[in-house]
C-alpha atoms as a printed R data frame, in Angstrom:
    type eleno elety resid chain resno       x       y       z
1   ATOM     1    CA   MET     A     1   4.789 -28.835 -28.703
2   ATOM     2    CA   VAL     A     2   1.062 -28.050 -28.761
3   ATOM     3    CA   LEU     A     3   1.094 -27.313 -32.490
4   ATOM     4    CA   GLY     A     4   3.087 -30.464 -33.203
5   ATOM     5    CA   GLU     A     5   1.177 -32.894 -30.984
6   ATOM     6    CA   ASP     A     6  -2.370 -31.585 -31.358
7   ATOM     7    CA   HIS     A     7  -2.340 -30.143 -34.879
8   ATOM     8    CA   ARG     A     8   0.573 -31.958 -36.567
9   ATOM     9    CA   VAL     A     9   2.150 -28.609 -37.483
10  ATOM    10    CA   ARG     A    10   5.932 -28.492 -37.348
11  ATOM    11    CA   VAL     A    11   7.326 -25.038 -36.582
12  ATOM    12    CA   GLY     A    12  10.518 -23.742 -34.989
13  ATOM    13    CA   ARG     A    13  10.793 -21.981 -31.642
14  ATOM    14    CA   GLU     A    14  12.062 -18.734 -33.157
15  ATOM    15    CA   THR     A    15   9.055 -18.600 -35.486
16  ATOM    16    CA   ILE     A    16   6.768 -18.913 -32.463
17  ATOM    17    CA   ARG     A    17   8.664 -16.106 -30.725
18  ATOM    18    CA   LEU     A    18   8.290 -13.874 -33.787
19  ATOM    19    CA   TRP     A    19   4.556 -14.558 -33.898
20  ATOM    20    CA   LEU     A    20   4.144 -13.751 -30.200
21  ATOM    21    CA   ARG     A    21   6.116 -10.522 -30.488
22  ATOM    22    CA   ALA     A    22   4.109  -9.516 -33.530
23  ATOM    23    CA   GLU     A    23   0.994  -9.821 -31.365
24  ATOM    24    CA   GLY     A    24   2.472  -7.466 -28.767
25  ATOM    25    CA   LEU     A    25   3.526 -10.134 -26.255
26  ATOM    26    CA   VAL     A    26   6.760  -9.953 -24.260
27  ATOM    27    CA   TRP     A    27   8.630 -12.402 -22.034
28  ATOM    28    CA   ARG     A    28   8.716 -11.030 -18.471
29  ATOM    29    CA   ARG     A    29   7.983 -11.994 -14.903
30  ATOM    30    CA   PRO     A    30   4.322 -11.587 -13.886
31  ATOM    31    CA   ARG     A    31   3.284  -9.444 -10.917
32  ATOM    32    CA   PRO     A    32   1.951 -11.545  -8.032
33  ATOM    33    CA   THR     A    33  -1.477 -10.623  -6.730
34  ATOM    34    CA   ILE     A    34  -3.650 -12.056  -3.995
35  ATOM    35    CA   ARG     A    35  -6.813 -13.708  -5.213
36  ATOM    36    CA   PRO     A    36  -9.915 -12.266  -3.504
37  ATOM    37    CA   LYS     A    37 -11.168 -14.831  -0.995
38  ATOM    38    CA   ASP     A    38 -13.685 -12.811   0.976
39  ATOM    39    CA   PRO     A    39 -17.206 -14.038   0.142
40  ATOM    40    CA   ASP     A    40 -18.573 -10.691   1.404
41  ATOM    41    CA   ARG     A    41 -16.218  -8.604  -0.722
42  ATOM    42    CA   GLU     A    42 -18.901  -6.870  -2.779
43  ATOM    43    CA   ARG     A    43 -21.125  -6.180   0.230
44  ATOM    44    CA   LYS     A    44 -18.216  -4.621   2.152
45  ATOM    45    CA   LEU     A    45 -17.142  -2.542  -0.838
46  ATOM    46    CA   ALA     A    46 -20.707  -1.329  -1.315
47  ATOM    47    CA   ALA     A    47 -20.776  -0.202   2.321
48  ATOM    48    CA   LEU     A    48 -17.501   1.676   1.873
49  ATOM    49    CA   ARG     A    49 -18.767   3.325  -1.323
50  ATOM    50    CA   ALA     A    50 -21.867   4.491   0.534
51  ATOM    51    CA   LEU     A    51 -19.709   5.874   3.353
52  ATOM    52    CA   LEU     A    52 -17.377   7.779   1.017
53  ATOM    53    CA   ASN     A    53 -20.120   9.163  -1.203
54  ATOM    54    CA   ARG     A    54 -22.269  10.365   1.697
55  ATOM    55    CA   LEU     A    55 -19.664  11.911   3.977
56  ATOM    56    CA   PRO     A    56 -21.000  15.030   5.718
57  ATOM    57    CA   PRO     A    57 -18.795  18.142   5.502
58  ATOM    58    CA   ASP     A    58 -17.739  17.796   9.163
59  ATOM    59    CA   GLU     A    59 -16.599  14.172   8.722
60  ATOM    60    CA   THR     A    60 -13.712  12.768   6.697
61  ATOM    61    CA   ALA     A    61 -12.145   9.440   5.734
62  ATOM    62    CA   VAL     A    62  -8.644   8.064   5.242
63  ATOM    63    CA   PHE     A    63  -7.225   4.796   3.944
64  ATOM    64    CA   MET     A    64  -4.552   3.467   6.292
65  ATOM    65    CA   ASP     A    65  -1.779   0.849   6.109
66  ATOM    66    CA   GLU     A    66   1.760   0.137   7.314
67  ATOM    67    CA   VAL     A    67   4.907  -0.318   5.214
68  ATOM    68    CA   ASP     A    68   8.362  -1.622   6.062
69  ATOM    69    CA   VAL     A    69  11.554   0.234   5.144
70  ATOM    70    CA   ASN     A    70  14.594  -2.038   4.900
71  ATOM    71    CA   LEU     A    71  18.263  -1.069   5.073
72  ATOM    72    CA   ASN     A    72  19.010  -4.093   2.896
73  ATOM    73    CA   PRO     A    73  17.751  -2.734  -0.447
74  ATOM    74    CA   LYS     A    74  15.489  -4.747  -2.675
75  ATOM    75    CA   VAL     A    75  17.358  -5.016  -5.968
76  ATOM    76    CA   GLY     A    76  15.343  -4.211  -9.070
77  ATOM    77    CA   CYS     A    77  15.628  -2.854 -12.593
78  ATOM    78    CA   MET     A    78  17.498   0.413 -13.122
79  ATOM    79    CA   TRP     A    79  19.217   2.322 -15.943
80  ATOM    80    CA   MET     A    80  22.780   1.246 -16.621
81  ATOM    81    CA   LYS     A    81  25.234   1.346 -19.501
82  ATOM    82    CA   ARG     A    82  24.808  -1.312 -22.142
83  ATOM    83    CA   GLY     A    83  27.220  -4.170 -21.534
84  ATOM    84    CA   GLU     A    84  27.960  -3.067 -17.952
85  ATOM    85    CA   GLN     A    85  25.990  -4.428 -15.010
86  ATOM    86    CA   ALA     A    86  25.520  -1.894 -12.227
87  ATOM    87    CA   THR     A    87  26.073  -2.974  -8.620
88  ATOM    88    CA   VAL     A    88  24.127  -2.183  -5.462
89  ATOM    89    CA   GLU     A    89  25.980  -2.548  -2.181
90  ATOM    90    CA   THR     A    90  24.076  -4.185   0.658
91  ATOM    91    CA   PRO     A    91  24.994  -3.908   4.348
92  ATOM    92    CA   GLY     A    92  24.563  -7.656   4.838
93  ATOM    93    CA   THR     A    93  22.782  -7.384   8.198
94  ATOM    94    CA   ASN     A    94  19.335  -5.980   7.605
95  ATOM    95    CA   GLU     A    95  17.627  -3.342   9.738
96  ATOM    96    CA   LYS     A    96  13.911  -2.693   9.403
97  ATOM    97    CA   ARG     A    97  11.663   0.176  10.393
98  ATOM    98    CA   TYR     A    98   7.900   0.398   9.969
99  ATOM    99    CA   LEU     A    99   5.900   3.440   8.905
100 ATOM   100    CA   ALA     A   100   2.169   3.861   9.404
101 ATOM   101    CA   GLY     A   101   0.505   5.996   6.765
102 ATOM   102    CA   SER     A   102  -2.917   7.242   5.750
103 ATOM   103    CA   ILE     A   103  -4.102   8.938   2.585
104 ATOM   104    CA   HIS     A   104  -6.904  11.472   2.861
105 ATOM   105    CA   TRP     A   105  -9.856  10.525   0.681
106 ATOM   106    CA   ARG     A   106 -10.768  14.069  -0.301
107 ATOM   107    CA   THR     A   107  -7.342  15.583  -1.025
108 ATOM   108    CA   GLY     A   108  -4.788  12.769  -1.321
109 ATOM   109    CA   ARG     A   109  -2.742  14.216   1.547
110 ATOM   110    CA   VAL     A   110  -0.552  11.578   3.223
111 ATOM   111    CA   ILE     A   111  -0.021  11.491   7.004
112 ATOM   112    CA   LEU     A   112   2.959   9.437   8.240
113 ATOM   113    CA   THR     A   113   3.926   8.062  11.642
114 ATOM   114    CA   GLU     A   114   7.447   6.728  12.112
115 ATOM   115    CA   GLY     A   115   7.889   3.472  13.973
116 ATOM   116    CA   LYS     A   116  10.381   3.264  16.809
117 ATOM   117    CA   THR     A   117  13.612   1.281  16.675
118 ATOM   118    CA   LYS     A   118  12.878  -2.460  16.873
119 ATOM   119    CA   GLU     A   119   9.139  -1.709  17.026
120 ATOM   120    CA   GLY     A   120   7.134  -4.114  14.917
121 ATOM   121    CA   ARG     A   121   3.939  -3.638  12.986
122 ATOM   122    CA   GLY     A   122   1.504  -3.629  15.889
123 ATOM   123    CA   ALA     A   123  -1.040  -1.833  18.028
124 ATOM   124    CA   ALA     A   124   1.422   0.674  19.542
125 ATOM   125    CA   LEU     A   125   2.348   2.116  16.136
126 ATOM   126    CA   PHE     A   126  -1.290   1.979  14.999
127 ATOM   127    CA   LEU     A   127  -2.537   3.968  17.998
128 ATOM   128    CA   ARG     A   128   0.198   6.602  17.684
129 ATOM   129    CA   HIS     A   129  -0.860   6.995  14.087
130 ATOM   130    CA   LEU     A   130  -4.480   7.498  15.147
131 ATOM   131    CA   ASP     A   131  -3.220  10.264  17.460
132 ATOM   132    CA   ASP     A   132  -1.455  11.874  14.488
133 ATOM   133    CA   LEU     A   133  -4.661  11.644  12.455
134 ATOM   134    CA   ARG     A   134  -6.646  13.364  15.204
135 ATOM   135    CA   ARG     A   135  -4.146  16.233  15.250
136 ATOM   136    CA   ALA     A   136  -3.901  16.491  11.457
137 ATOM   137    CA   PHE     A   137  -7.693  16.516  10.980
138 ATOM   138    CA   ARG     A   138  -8.710  18.243  14.225
139 ATOM   139    CA   HIS     A   139 -11.236  20.444  12.394
140 ATOM   140    CA   TYR     A   140 -13.305  17.346  11.511
141 ATOM   141    CA   LYS     A   141 -15.843  16.001  13.979
142 ATOM   142    CA   VAL     A   142 -15.383  12.365  12.914
143 ATOM   143    CA   ILE     A   143 -12.457  10.607  11.211
144 ATOM   144    CA   HIS     A   144 -13.312   7.346   9.456
145 ATOM   145    CA   VAL     A   145 -10.215   5.138   9.229
146 ATOM   146    CA   ILE     A   146 -10.380   2.383   6.612
147 ATOM   147    CA   CYS     A   147  -7.753  -0.315   7.128
148 ATOM   148    CA   ASP     A   148  -7.023  -4.000   6.620
149 ATOM   149    CA   ASN     A   149  -8.022  -6.874   8.880
150 ATOM   150    CA   ALA     A   150  -4.814  -7.230  10.900
151 ATOM   151    CA   GLY     A   151  -5.594  -8.318  14.451
152 ATOM   152    CA   PHE     A   152  -3.971  -5.242  15.998
153 ATOM   153    CA   HIS     A   153  -6.396  -3.033  14.032
154 ATOM   154    CA   LYS     A   154  -9.439  -4.613  15.674
155 ATOM   155    CA   PRO     A   155 -10.908  -3.860  19.116
156 ATOM   156    CA   ASP     A   156 -12.146  -7.427  19.560
157 ATOM   157    CA   LYS     A   157  -8.555  -8.710  19.265
158 ATOM   158    CA   SER     A   158  -6.539  -5.887  20.858
159 ATOM   159    CA   LYS     A   159  -7.252  -4.528  24.351
160 ATOM   160    CA   ALA     A   160  -5.235  -1.407  23.583
161 ATOM   161    CA   VAL     A   161  -7.335  -0.641  20.495
162 ATOM   162    CA   ARG     A   162 -10.542  -1.336  22.417
163 ATOM   163    CA   ALA     A   163  -9.506   1.061  25.206
164 ATOM   164    CA   TYR     A   164  -8.473   3.738  22.683
165 ATOM   165    CA   LEU     A   165 -11.792   3.611  20.843
166 ATOM   166    CA   ALA     A   166 -13.653   3.780  24.152
167 ATOM   167    CA   GLU     A   167 -11.713   6.937  25.060
168 ATOM   168    CA   TRP     A   168 -12.268   8.562  21.663
169 ATOM   169    CA   SER     A   169 -15.730   7.163  21.011
170 ATOM   170    CA   GLY     A   170 -17.294   8.813  17.971
171 ATOM   171    CA   ARG     A   171 -14.143  10.758  17.075
172 ATOM   172    CA   ILE     A   172 -12.337   7.811  15.472
173 ATOM   173    CA   VAL     A   173 -14.409   5.179  13.651
174 ATOM   174    CA   LEU     A   174 -12.702   2.120  12.179
175 ATOM   175    CA   HIS     A   175 -13.856   0.387   8.995
176 ATOM   176    CA   TYR     A   176 -12.356  -2.713   7.409
177 ATOM   177    CA   LEU     A   177 -11.560  -3.653   3.850
178 ATOM   178    CA   PRO     A   178 -12.501  -7.063   2.468
179 ATOM   179    CA   THR     A   179  -9.911  -9.641   3.452
180 ATOM   180    CA   TYR     A   180  -6.982 -10.183   1.062
181 ATOM   181    CA   SER     A   181  -7.713  -6.992  -0.873
182 ATOM   182    CA   PRO     A   182  -4.698  -4.657  -1.071
183 ATOM   183    CA   ASP     A   183  -6.067  -3.585  -4.460
184 ATOM   184    CA   CYS     A   184  -8.860  -1.798  -2.586
185 ATOM   185    CA   ASN     A   185  -6.513   0.383  -0.530
186 ATOM   186    CA   PRO     A   186  -5.295   3.536  -2.367
187 ATOM   187    CA   VAL     A   187  -2.374   4.005   0.039
188 ATOM   188    CA   GLU     A   188  -0.808   0.860  -1.443
189 ATOM   189    CA   ARG     A   189  -0.055   2.902  -4.562
190 ATOM   190    CA   VAL     A   190   1.819   5.395  -2.383
191 ATOM   191    CA   TRP     A   191   3.991   2.578  -0.999
192 ATOM   192    CA   TRP     A   192   4.622   1.333  -4.533
193 ATOM   193    CA   ARG     A   193   5.831   4.786  -5.593
194 ATOM   194    CA   LEU     A   194   8.000   5.028  -2.474
195 ATOM   195    CA   ARG     A   195   9.732   1.767  -3.354
196 ATOM   196    CA   GLU     A   196  10.212   2.800  -6.967
197 ATOM   197    CA   ALA     A   197  11.603   6.235  -6.126
198 ATOM   198    CA   VAL     A   198  13.508   5.712  -2.871
199 ATOM   199    CA   THR     A   199  13.979   2.301  -1.306
200 ATOM   200    CA   ARG     A   200  14.673   0.108  -4.337
201 ATOM   201    CA   ASN     A   201  18.415  -0.047  -5.149
202 ATOM   202    CA   HIS     A   202  19.119   2.623  -2.511
203 ATOM   203    CA   ARG     A   203  22.708   3.164  -1.385
204 ATOM   204    CA   CYS     A   204  22.086   4.425   2.146
205 ATOM   205    CA   LYS     A   205  24.546   3.091   4.720
206 ATOM   206    CA   THR     A   206  22.425   3.734   7.825
207 ATOM   207    CA   MET     A   207  18.743   3.494   8.640
208 ATOM   208    CA   GLN     A   208  18.641   7.165   9.638
209 ATOM   209    CA   GLU     A   209  20.016   8.153   6.235
210 ATOM   210    CA   LEU     A   210  17.335   6.055   4.540
211 ATOM   211    CA   LEU     A   211  14.563   7.497   6.720
212 ATOM   212    CA   ASP     A   212  15.765  11.048   6.042
213 ATOM   213    CA   LEU     A   213  15.676  10.296   2.318
214 ATOM   214    CA   THR     A   214  12.182   8.826   2.682
215 ATOM   215    CA   PHE     A   215  10.728  11.782   4.586
216 ATOM   216    CA   ASP     A   216  12.445  14.280   2.275
217 ATOM   217    CA   TRP     A   217  10.733  12.559  -0.648
218 ATOM   218    CA   PHE     A   218   7.347  12.818   1.071
219 ATOM   219    CA   GLU     A   219   7.880  16.512   1.842
220 ATOM   220    CA   THR     A   220   7.988  17.262  -1.872
221 ATOM   221    CA   ARG     A   221   5.040  14.980  -2.645
222 ATOM   222    CA   THR     A   222   2.476  15.689   0.051
223 ATOM   223    CA   TYR     A   223  -0.548  14.919  -2.137
224 ATOM   224    CA   PHE     A   224  -1.136  11.759  -4.160
225 ATOM   225    CA   ARG     A   225  -3.829  10.503  -6.485
226 ATOM   226    CA   VAL     A   226  -6.389   8.772  -4.310
227 ATOM   227    CA   ARG     A   227  -9.363   8.127  -6.572
228 ATOM   228    CA   THR     A   228  -9.798   4.583  -7.805
229 ATOM   229    CA   GLY     A   229 -12.409   2.933  -9.976
230 ATOM   230    CA   ILE     A   230 -13.310   0.554  -7.171
231 ATOM   231    CA   TYR     A   231 -15.039   3.365  -5.277
232 ATOM   232    CA   ASP     A   232 -16.284   5.439  -8.220
233 ATOM   233    CA   LYS     A   233 -19.380   3.290  -8.583
234 ATOM   234    CA   ALA     A   234 -22.370   5.072  -7.136
235 ATOM   235    CA   PRO     A   235 -23.776   3.457  -3.984
236 ATOM   236    CA   GLU     A   236 -27.075   1.669  -4.197
237 ATOM   237    CA   LYS     A   237 -30.045   3.537  -2.759
C-alpha cells in the first residue's frame, strides 16, 4: 500500500515477503517490554554500580524478586511431529504458589524461599526470604538486597519490614531498582529459564509435583550467569 500510494509502484504481496525474508526479517510475535518511566533511572543505576564495584570483602549483594508457579501451564512452542499438533492437558482450576529468590552477585548462586499454600506475594514471604539470606550468607557482615519497588519491600509502606530492618539494622540493607525496570534485575533471567525448562507446557497434575520438579531443576543448576552489561560500566569517581 505504501509503495502504491506514495511511490506509484505496483508490486504483489508475495514479492514484498520475499524481499523482507531476503533481508533477514521474519514474521513473529514481538516480546513485550516495559518502557522505562523512572526519570532518575540513570542516577539510581549509577548508585548501584558504585555499590557493586566497591563492595568490601566482608559485605555482599544479591538481586531479589518473586515469581509465580502455576498449576495451569502456560502453553508455548515445543517440538512436535510435522503435521501433528501436540496437546498439553490443563487441570482447569488453577493453583498458584509464589517463590522468592535471590541471585548472588559474586557467584550467581540462587537462594530460594517457597511460599506457603494460598500465601500471596507479600511481606511475609519477603521477610522469610531475608531470613534465608542471613543463614545462607552468615559469613558476611552486611547483605545488600537489591529489589523492585513493591510496597511490601519498603519499610515506609510495610510495618513488618520496618520492624525487621530495625531488628537487623546494618545486617540487611535494602536497595531499590529504578521503577519499571525488570531488565535491570539479573534474577529475571533465572525466572525466564525456569519457565522455558520446567513450567511451560508442564504435565504435572498436582502443585506438589510441579514444585518438586522445580526444586529438582534448581538443585542441578545452583549457579547462574549474573553479570550484565548494565552494571559493567565503571562507576563515576
